N, C-alpha and C positions, 0 to 999 in steps of 0.2 A: 524681168527680174522681180521676184517677190520681195517686197520691203516690209519688214515687221518693225514697228516702232514700239519702243518701251516707254511707258509713262514714268517720268521722274518721280522717285519716292514711293512708287507703288510696287512693293516686293511681290505681291500676288501676281501682277501682270508679268513680271520678269520670270517667275517660276513657270507660269503657264506658257509663255512664249518659248522658253527653252525646252519645254516638253513636247513641242510640236515637231513633226517631221519637216515642215516647211522651213523652220528656222535653220535646221542643220543642213537641209538640202541647199538653201541659199548660200551658206558658207562653202559647201563642197563645190557648188557650181562655179563660184568665182575662181577658185584655185584650179579646178579641172579645166575650165574654159581656157585659161592661160596656157596650161601645160599641153592640152590637146591641140590648141591653136599653133603653138610652137612646133609640136610634132608633125602636124600637117604641113606647115611651111618648110620644115626640114627635108621633106620629100622632094621639094622643088617648087617653082613658081606656081601659084594657083590664084584663081579669081575669087572674089568675095562669096558668090553663091556656092562655089565648090568647097570653100572653107566651112560654111555653115552645114552643108550636107555631110561632109566628112566628120565633123564633130558630132553631129546627130547620130551617125552610124557608129562611131567609136563609143558613144555613151550607151548604145543599145537600149534606149528608152529610159535610162536612169539618169537623173540630174541633167537633162538636156538644157543647155544654156539657150537663152532667147537670142534672136537676131540682134537685138539692141545690145545685149551683153557682148556678143562677138564683135560687133562693130566698134563699140566703145573700147574694148580691149585692143583691137587692131589699131585704133587711133592712138592709144596710150603707148603701144609698142613702136609705132611709127615715130611718134614724137620723141621717144627715148633712144631712137637710132637702132632699134633691134630689127626693124622691118623696113624695107623699101618697097615702093609701089610705083607703077606707071600705068597710063591708060593705053590700051591696045584695042584695035578694031578686030572683031570676030563676027563673021557672017553679017557684016554691015552694021553691027552695033558696037558701041564703045563699052569697054568694061575695064575695071581696075584689076590689075594683076599684081600680086605681092609675093615677096620672097624674104627669107632671113638674110640679114647682114652677117658679117663675121661676129659682131657683138651678139646678135640674136642666136647664132650657133652656140656661142659660149653660154648664153643664158639657158638655152635648152639643155645643154649638158649639165649645168649646175642644178637645174630643176630635176633632171632625171636622177642625179645622185641623191638628192633629198627624198624624192619619192621612193627610191630603192631602199633607203634606210627606214622610211616611215611605214611602208606597206606591211611589213611583219608586225609592227607595233599596233597598227590599226586592226589587222586581222585578229591579234590576241585580244584586244579590247572588245571587238565585236563578239568574239566567242565568249568572253567573260560576261558581257551584258546579256547575251542570249541564254547562256547557261543559268544565270540568276533568274531569268524570266521563266524558265522551265521548272524551277524549284517550287 
C-alpha cells in the first residue's frame, strides 16, 4: 500500500500530494479492496491465494490492492465477524479457506447499494474533470 504523509502546516505539500494519482489510487484501493473481497467471498468459500488472484483479475490492472492490503482487510473482516475461516488440507498442504458469514452477506449487500448509488455520481464527476481538461 502506498502511504503518502502530509507535513503538518505545509499547505504546498498538501496541494502537491492531492494532485498525484498515487494519493487518489490509494483511497480507491482501500474501498475497492473491501468491496471486491466481499464479492469474491459471496461466491463461496475460497483460499487466500484465490482471493488475491480474483481481486487482481477484477481490477483489470487498475488500482490493484497489495497482498498485505488484502490480508489486513481479511483480518479486519474476520475480527468483525463478517468472515469465517478454517484450515484445510489440499494436495498435502494446509491452506486457509474463508467464506462470508450472514453478517458478511449483509455487509456485502449494504456496500453494493452504496456503490450502486455512487457510480453514476463518480462517472459524472470524471466526465466533468476530463471535459475541463480538454478545454
